MDTraj code that builds the backbone (N, CA, C; nanometers):
import mdtraj as md
import numpy as np

residues = "MET MET PRO GLU LEU GLU THR ILE THR CYS ILE PHE CYS LYS CYS VAL MET PRO PHE TYR LYS THR ASP LEU LYS ARG PHE LYS ASN HIS ILE GLN TYR GLU HIS GLY ILE MET PHE ASN ILE LYS TYR VAL ILE GLY SER CYS PHE ILE GLU SER GLY VAL LEU GLU SER ILE GLY GLU ARG MET MET ASN LYS HIS HIS LEU VAL VAL GLU ASP ASP SER GLU GLU MET ASP THR ASN VAL ALA GLU VAL HIS SER TYR ASN LEU ILE SER ASN HIS ASN GLN ASN ASN LYS ARG LYS LEU GLU ASN VAL ASP SER VAL THR GLU ALA VAL ASN LYS LYS LYS VAL ASP GLU MET ASP LYS GLN LYS ALA ALA ILE TYR LYS VAL LEU GLU ASP ASP".split()
xyz = np.array([
    [-3.6151, -0.3843, 0.4754],
    [-3.5823, -0.4663, 0.3711],
    [-3.4733, -0.5605, 0.4227],
    [-3.4853, -0.6924, 0.4010],
    [-3.3967, -0.7982, 0.4387],
    [-3.2694, -0.7906, 0.3566],
    [-3.1492, -0.7992, 0.4230],
    [-3.0233, -0.7954, 0.3417],
    [-3.0159, -0.9267, 0.2604],
    [-2.9473, -0.9136, 0.1495],
    [-2.9310, -1.0287, 0.0567],
    [-2.8345, -1.1323, 0.1085],
    [-2.8786, -1.2560, 0.0968],
    [-2.7907, -1.3689, 0.1403],
    [-2.6932, -1.3951, 0.0350],
    [-2.5670, -1.4084, 0.0718],
    [-2.4627, -1.4344, -0.0277],
    [-2.3824, -1.5573, 0.0235],
    [-2.2839, -1.6003, -0.0491],
    [-2.1971, -1.7120, 0.0000],
    [-2.0518, -1.6677, -0.0103],
    [-1.9741, -1.7290, 0.0780],
    [-1.8278, -1.7065, 0.0844],
    [-1.7606, -1.8408, 0.0835],
    [-1.6499, -1.8519, 0.0153],
    [-1.5770, -1.9800, 0.0039],
    [-1.4492, -1.9588, 0.0869],
    [-1.4245, -2.0524, 0.1817],
    [-1.3041, -2.0446, 0.2688],
    [-1.1859, -2.0822, 0.1849],
    [-1.0788, -1.9967, 0.1919],
    [-0.9599, -2.0213, 0.1059],
    [-0.8765, -2.1390, 0.1647],
    [-0.9026, -2.1835, 0.2863],
    [-0.8294, -2.2892, 0.3452],
    [-0.8892, -2.4239, 0.3163],
    [-1.0213, -2.4400, 0.3309],
    [-1.0857, -2.5731, 0.3157],
    [-1.1840, -2.5803, 0.2061],
    [-1.2100, -2.4647, 0.1384],
    [-1.3048, -2.4558, 0.0271],
    [-1.4517, -2.4795, 0.0631],
    [-1.4816, -2.4735, 0.1944],
    [-1.6207, -2.4897, 0.2326],
    [-1.6959, -2.3588, 0.1876],
    [-1.8161, -2.3736, 0.1561],
    [-1.9021, -2.2602, 0.1126],
    [-2.0035, -2.2328, 0.2218],
    [-2.0079, -2.1074, 0.2679],
    [-2.0934, -2.0719, 0.3793],
    [-2.1791, -1.9530, 0.3339],
    [-2.3068, -1.9524, 0.3711],
    [-2.3851, -1.8402, 0.3448],
    [-2.3562, -1.7305, 0.4497],
    [-2.3820, -1.5996, 0.4085],
    [-2.3574, -1.4912, 0.5055],
    [-2.4373, -1.3697, 0.4543],
    [-2.4545, -1.2784, 0.5484],
    [-2.5081, -1.1483, 0.5112],
    [-2.3897, -1.0469, 0.5286],
    [-2.3836, -0.9506, 0.4401],
    [-2.2738, -0.8527, 0.4441],
    [-2.2599, -0.7863, 0.5846],
    [-2.3695, -0.7778, 0.6521],
    [-2.3743, -0.7083, 0.7863],
    [-2.3427, -0.8073, 0.8949],
    [-2.3260, -0.9367, 0.8625],
    [-2.3077, -1.0413, 0.9713],
    [-2.2163, -1.1519, 0.9212],
    [-2.0858, -1.1386, 0.9481],
    [-1.9915, -1.2435, 0.9078],
    [-1.9417, -1.3223, 1.0305],
    [-2.0168, -1.3145, 1.1430],
    [-1.9729, -1.3812, 1.2612],
    [-1.9567, -1.5300, 1.2468],
    [-2.0475, -1.5973, 1.1799],
    [-2.0374, -1.7388, 1.1598],
    [-1.9076, -1.7801, 1.0828],
    [-1.8798, -1.7012, 0.9761],
    [-1.7590, -1.7359, 0.9001],
    [-1.6370, -1.7026, 0.9818],
    [-1.6407, -1.5952, 1.0592],
    [-1.5259, -1.5574, 1.1483],
    [-1.4975, -1.6712, 1.2438],
    [-1.6109, -1.7284, 1.3044],
    [-1.5960, -1.8404, 1.3891],
    [-1.5320, -1.9613, 1.3221],
    [-1.5788, -1.9816, 1.1935],
    [-1.5251, -2.0968, 1.1222],
    [-1.3746, -2.0834, 1.1054],
    [-1.3244, -1.9686, 1.0623],
    [-1.1825, -1.9617, 1.0391],
    [-1.1052, -1.9613, 1.1731],
    [-1.1669, -1.9142, 1.2767],
    [-1.0932, -1.9207, 1.4101],
    [-1.0933, -2.0637, 1.4657],
    [-1.2053, -2.1322, 1.4653],
    [-1.2154, -2.2624, 1.5317],
    [-1.1762, -2.3776, 1.4444],
    [-1.2001, -2.3653, 1.3154],
    [-1.1662, -2.4731, 1.2242],
    [-1.0201, -2.4683, 1.1783],
    [-0.9659, -2.3445, 1.1697],
    [-0.8296, -2.3314, 1.1153],
    [-0.7345, -2.2670, 1.2128],
    [-0.7858, -2.2209, 1.3238],
    [-0.6953, -2.1637, 1.4299],
    [-0.6425, -2.0224, 1.3950],
    [-0.7174, -1.9540, 1.3088],
    [-0.6773, -1.8184, 1.2717],
    [-0.7276, -1.7232, 1.3796],
    [-0.6365, -1.6489, 1.4459],
    [-0.6742, -1.5644, 1.5446],
    [-0.6363, -1.4191, 1.5208],
    [-0.5504, -1.3986, 1.4268],
    [-0.5034, -1.2657, 1.3950],
    [-0.5265, -1.2398, 1.2402],
    [-0.5320, -1.1102, 1.2076],
    [-0.5487, -1.0645, 1.0655],
    [-0.6822, -1.1213, 1.0126],
    [-0.7826, -1.1284, 1.0933],
    [-0.9125, -1.1847, 1.0552],
    [-0.9711, -1.1057, 0.9329],
    [-0.9651, -0.9766, 0.9307],
    [-1.0196, -0.9039, 0.8200],
    [-0.9417, -0.9346, 0.6874],
    [-0.8123, -0.9523, 0.7005],
    [-0.7291, -0.9838, 0.5834],
    [-0.7698, -1.1216, 0.5284],
    [-0.7862, -1.2165, 0.6194],
    [-0.8220, -1.3498, 0.5755],
    [-0.9602, -1.3493, 0.5121],
    [-1.0574, -1.2818, 0.5755],
    [-1.1944, -1.2792, 0.5177],
    [-1.1910, -1.2056, 0.3813],
    [-1.1164, -1.0972, 0.3772],
    [-1.1015, -1.0237, 0.2443],
    [-1.0419, -1.1121, 0.1393],
    [-0.9435, -1.1983, 0.1757],
    [-0.8756, -1.2828, 0.0834],
    [-0.9716, -1.3901, 0.0208],
    [-1.0800, -1.4183, 0.0933],
    [-1.1759, -1.5201, 0.0455],
    [-1.2588, -1.4628, -0.0750],
    [-1.2488, -1.3289, -0.0945],
    [-1.3213, -1.2714, -0.2053],
    [-1.2326, -1.2461, -0.3304],
    [-1.1017, -1.2741, -0.3126],
    [-1.0123, -1.2590, -0.4260],
    [-1.0283, -1.3861, -0.5240],
    [-1.0407, -1.3586, -0.6509],
    [-1.0498, -1.4656, -0.7504],
    [-0.9205, -1.5527, -0.7376],
    [-0.9412, -1.6867, -0.7567],
    [-0.8336, -1.7790, -0.7388],
    [-0.7106, -1.7478, -0.8208],
    [-0.7266, -1.7089, -0.9463],
    [-0.6137, -1.6742, -1.0290],
    [-0.5332, -1.5573, -0.9759],
    [-0.6042, -1.4563, -0.9250],
    [-0.5414, -1.3405, -0.8676],
    [-0.4676, -1.3817, -0.7359],
    [-0.5380, -1.4666, -0.6560],
    [-0.4749, -1.5098, -0.5325],
    [-0.3486, -1.5825, -0.5583],
    [-0.3505, -1.6695, -0.6668],
    [-0.2228, -1.7454, -0.6995],
    [-0.1133, -1.6452, -0.7481],
    [-0.1545, -1.5463, -0.8267],
    [-0.0596, -1.4470, -0.8695],
    [0.0068, -1.3689, -0.7550],
    [-0.0762, -1.3372, -0.6596],
    [-0.0203, -1.2608, -0.5415],
    [0.0755, -1.3520, -0.4735],
    [0.0383, -1.4741, -0.4504],
    [0.1281, -1.5725, -0.3829],
    [0.2582, -1.5866, -0.4575],
    [0.2541, -1.6006, -0.5905],
    [0.3769, -1.6110, -0.6700],
    [0.4630, -1.4922, -0.6597],
    [0.4066, -1.3709, -0.6682],
    [0.4830, -1.2489, -0.6578],
    [0.5549, -1.2382, -0.5223],
    [0.4854, -1.2699, -0.4158],
    [0.5437, -1.2685, -0.2840],
    [0.6521, -1.3672, -0.2650],
    [0.6334, -1.4846, -0.3209],
    [0.7398, -1.5894, -0.3109],
    [0.8627, -1.5406, -0.3909],
    [0.8438, -1.4877, -0.5070],
    [0.9568, -1.4364, -0.5952],
    [1.0247, -1.3161, -0.5245],
    [0.9473, -1.2256, -0.4698],
    [1.0053, -1.1103, -0.4110],
    [1.0962, -1.1431, -0.2929],
    [1.0539, -1.2411, -0.2193],
    [1.1307, -1.2789, -0.0960],
    [1.2187, -1.4012, -0.1131],
    [1.2328, -1.4431, -0.2434],
    [1.3162, -1.5537, -0.2837],
    [1.2830, -1.6813, -0.2041],
    [1.1542, -1.7107, -0.1893],
    [1.1063, -1.8250, -0.1179],
    [1.0737, -1.9442, -0.2124],
    [1.0963, -2.0636, -0.1687],
    [1.0662, -2.1821, -0.2462],
    [0.9833, -2.2758, -0.1619],
    [0.8673, -2.3092, -0.2141],
    [0.7802, -2.4097, -0.1476],
    [0.7436, -2.5085, -0.2580],
    [0.7699, -2.6385, -0.2286],
    [0.7352, -2.7400, -0.3252],
    [0.5816, -2.7447, -0.3417],
    [0.5399, -2.7400, -0.4661],
    [0.3936, -2.7485, -0.4938],
    [0.3559, -2.8956, -0.5142],
    [0.3218, -2.9609, -0.4034],
    [0.2838, -3.1011, -0.4110],
    [0.1297, -3.1211, -0.4108],
    [0.0638, -3.0157, -0.4493],
    [-0.0816, -3.0212, -0.4446],
    [-0.1383, -3.1296, -0.5397],
    [-0.0644, -3.1547, -0.6499],
    [-0.1105, -3.2595, -0.7424],
    [-0.1065, -3.3967, -0.6769],
    [-0.0020, -3.4148, -0.5923],
    [0.0129, -3.5475, -0.5251],
    [-0.0644, -3.5509, -0.4011],
    [-0.1084, -3.4395, -0.3432],
    [-0.1783, -3.4377, -0.2195],
    [-0.3124, -3.4996, -0.2250],
    [-0.3495, -3.5772, -0.1211],
    [-0.4802, -3.6417, -0.1107],
    [-0.5777, -3.5323, -0.0695],
    [-0.6545, -3.4750, -0.1562],
    [-0.7474, -3.3728, -0.1187],
    [-0.8794, -3.4262, -0.0746],
    [-0.8923, -3.5565, -0.0713],
    [-1.0227, -3.6170, -0.0239],
    [-1.0180, -3.6440, 0.1249],
    [-0.9292, -3.5754, 0.1971],
    [-0.9219, -3.5948, 0.3401],
    [-1.0589, -3.5662, 0.4072],
    [-1.1191, -3.4561, 0.3649],
    [-1.2515, -3.4229, 0.4175],
    [-1.3327, -3.3657, 0.2995],
    [-1.4603, -3.3834, 0.3115],
    [-1.5465, -3.3307, 0.2042],
    [-1.5510, -3.1799, 0.2282],
    [-1.5722, -3.1200, 0.1091],
    [-1.6003, -2.9732, 0.1082],
    [-1.7459, -2.9557, 0.1561],
    [-1.7643, -2.8742, 0.2520],
    [-1.8982, -2.8587, 0.3128],
    [-1.9637, -2.7305, 0.2615],
    [-2.0966, -2.7425, 0.2487],
    [-2.1772, -2.6274, 0.2216],
    [-2.2747, -2.6179, 0.3317],
    [-2.2656, -2.5138, 0.4147],
    [-2.3480, -2.5057, 0.5359],
    [-2.4773, -2.4312, 0.5119],
    [-2.5850, -2.4770, 0.5739],
    [-2.7089, -2.4095, 0.5725],
    [-2.6978, -2.2933, 0.6709],
    [-2.7720, -2.1811, 0.6473],
    [-2.7689, -2.0705, 0.7344],
    [-2.8218, -2.1103, 0.8713],
    [-2.9346, -2.1731, 0.8730],
    [-2.9961, -2.2176, 0.9998],
    [-3.0350, -2.3657, 0.9851],
    [-2.9930, -2.4457, 1.0792],
    [-3.0341, -2.5860, 1.0771],
    [-3.0720, -2.6291, 1.2177],
    [-3.1570, -2.7303, 1.2241],
    [-3.1999, -2.7792, 1.3506],
    [-3.0787, -2.8230, 1.4370],
    [-2.9852, -2.8905, 1.3748],
    [-2.8692, -2.9361, 1.4453],
    [-2.7961, -2.8150, 1.5123],
    [-2.7755, -2.7111, 1.4382],
    [-2.7067, -2.5975, 1.4920],
    [-2.7869, -2.5267, 1.5999],
    [-2.9189, -2.5190, 1.5840],
    [-3.0020, -2.4572, 1.6856],
    [-2.9940, -2.5406, 1.8169],
    [-2.9981, -2.6742, 1.8058],
    [-2.9925, -2.7622, 1.9171],
    [-2.8612, -2.7418, 1.9904],
    [-2.7539, -2.7394, 1.9149],
    [-2.6196, -2.7197, 1.9711],
    [-2.6109, -2.5843, 2.0428],
    [-2.6719, -2.4806, 1.9815],
    [-2.6641, -2.3466, 2.0376],
    [-2.7376, -2.3460, 2.1782],
    [-2.8587, -2.4154, 2.1789],
    [-2.9278, -2.4214, 2.3089],
    [-2.8479, -2.4968, 2.4107],
    [-2.7828, -2.6048, 2.3735],
    [-2.6983, -2.6747, 2.4645],
    [-2.5846, -2.5890, 2.5192],
    [-2.5197, -2.5141, 2.4268],
    [-2.4115, -2.4209, 2.4705],
    [-2.4636, -2.3159, 2.5598],
    [-2.5848, -2.2637, 2.5343],
    [-2.6362, -2.1651, 2.6252],
    [-2.6624, -2.2218, 2.7639],
    [-2.7121, -2.3460, 2.7700],
    [-2.7309, -2.4079, 2.8988],
    [-2.5999, -2.4252, 2.9754],
    [-2.4981, -2.4694, 2.8984],
    [-2.3647, -2.4912, 2.9553],
    [-2.3100, -2.3579, 3.0077],
    [-2.3263, -2.2504, 2.9223],
    [-2.2789, -2.1192, 2.9609],
    [-2.3465, -2.0718, 3.0883],
    [-2.4787, -2.0917, 3.1059],
    [-2.5445, -2.0468, 3.2255],
    [-2.5037, -2.1197, 3.3509],
    [-2.4784, -2.2509, 3.3354],
    [-2.4262, -2.3338, 3.4450],
    [-2.2846, -2.2905, 3.4801],
    [-2.2017, -2.2706, 3.3802],
    [-2.0643, -2.2217, 3.3996],
    [-2.0597, -2.0894, 3.4701],
    [-2.1498, -1.9987, 3.4273],
    [-2.1541, -1.8669, 3.4843],
    [-2.1945, -1.8749, 3.6301],
    [-2.2893, -1.9675, 3.6653],
    [-2.3353, -1.9794, 3.8062],
    [-2.2170, -2.0351, 3.8924],
    [-2.1456, -2.1358, 3.8350],
    [-2.0333, -2.1945, 3.9095],
    [-1.9207, -2.0926, 3.9316],
    [-1.8931, -2.0155, 3.8270],
    [-1.7899, -1.9101, 3.8397],
    [-1.8289, -1.8056, 3.9394],
    [-1.9570, -1.7678, 3.9388],
    [-2.0028, -1.6716, 4.0403],
    [-1.9850, -1.7201, 4.1796],
    [-2.0200, -1.8488, 4.2031],
    [-2.0055, -1.9083, 4.3287],
    [-1.8592, -1.9063, 4.3812],
    [-1.7698, -1.9452, 4.2838],
    [-1.6249, -1.9457, 4.3152],
    [-1.5770, -1.8024, 4.3520],
    [-1.6248, -1.7047, 4.2744],
    [-1.5818, -1.5659, 4.3035],
    [-1.6333, -1.5211, 4.4366],
    [-1.7614, -1.5555, 4.4692],
    [-1.8126, -1.5259, 4.5993],
    [-1.7356, -1.5877, 4.7103],
    [-1.6959, -1.7149, 4.6951],
    [-1.6169, -1.7866, 4.7974],
    [-1.4802, -1.7154, 4.8108],
    [-1.4181, -1.6776, 4.7064],
    [-1.2923, -1.6103, 4.7115],
    [-1.3050, -1.4774, 4.7789],
    [-1.4130, -1.4072, 4.7506],
    [-1.4356, -1.2735, 4.8230],
    [-1.4499, -1.2961, 4.9705],
    [-1.5210, -1.4007, 5.0129],
    [-1.5293, -1.4298, 5.1533],
    [-1.4047, -1.4553, 5.2247],
    [-1.3204, -1.5341, 5.1494],
    [-1.1878, -1.5711, 5.1973],
    [-1.0979, -1.4448, 5.2148],
    [-1.1022, -1.3592, 5.1165],
    [-1.0277, -1.2340, 5.1192],
    [-1.0750, -1.1527, 5.2369],
    [-1.2074, -1.1423, 5.2526],
    [-1.2633, -1.0609, 5.3644],
    [-1.2103, -1.1145, 5.4972],
    [-1.2110, -1.2500, 5.5134],
    [-1.1633, -1.3094, 5.6343],
    [-1.0182, -1.2783, 5.6593],
    [-0.9384, -1.2859, 5.5557],
    [-0.7909, -1.2522, 5.5657],
    [-0.7678, -1.1070, 5.6049],
    [-0.8460, -1.0181, 5.5403],
    [-0.8337, -0.8812, 5.5734],
    [-0.8750, -0.8471, 5.7199],
    [-0.9784, -0.9219, 5.7688],
    [-1.0251, -0.9030, 5.9000],
    [-0.9139, -0.9418, 5.9980],
    [-0.8446, -1.0594, 5.9755],
    [-0.7427, -1.1105, 6.0568],
    [-0.6289, -1.0027, 6.0616],
    [-0.5940, -0.9474, 5.9437],
    [-0.4860, -0.8530, 5.9333],
    [-0.5255, -0.7273, 6.0111],
    [-0.6468, -0.6830, 6.0040],
    [-0.6882, -0.5604, 6.0704],
    [-0.6889, -0.5800, 6.2192],
    [-0.7200, -0.7037, 6.2664],
    [-0.7258, -0.7299, 6.4113],
    [-0.5851, -0.7321, 6.4707],
    [-0.4845, -0.7602, 6.3869],
    [-0.3413, -0.7620, 6.4417],
    [-0.2964, -0.6224, 6.4608],
])
top = md.Topology()
chain = top.add_chain()
for i, resn in enumerate(residues, 1):
    res = top.add_residue(resn, chain, resSeq=i)
    for name in ("N", "CA", "C"):
        top.add_atom(name, md.element.get_by_symbol(name[0]), res)
traj = md.Trajectory(xyz[None], top)
């Protein structure tokens, strides 16, 4: 049985992405690469499932508890900086980019292996000189 396709809305940019409960890798990549989130990933993903009113309430309680003040200039903020995106689960564009990245990865891997081999040869030559002394 195929898992049910659902959607998740990013709390940072409001983009809507499809996902399967057993595979959140694409959304994880989104929050890491689009927003620079590297820690507390599960917390951030979980926060995306909290209703907006509850999320605001939690924020207010934490601000009050720690006596923090942040100006709410969201009404004045230009929210049209970027469109809210809704991503397709699979698109030709993404598939082409994936293939390109796989090609780059294989070339990079070959170059890195060559560099490691050269370094190993240099180390062996140094050890041989040291042993001969």
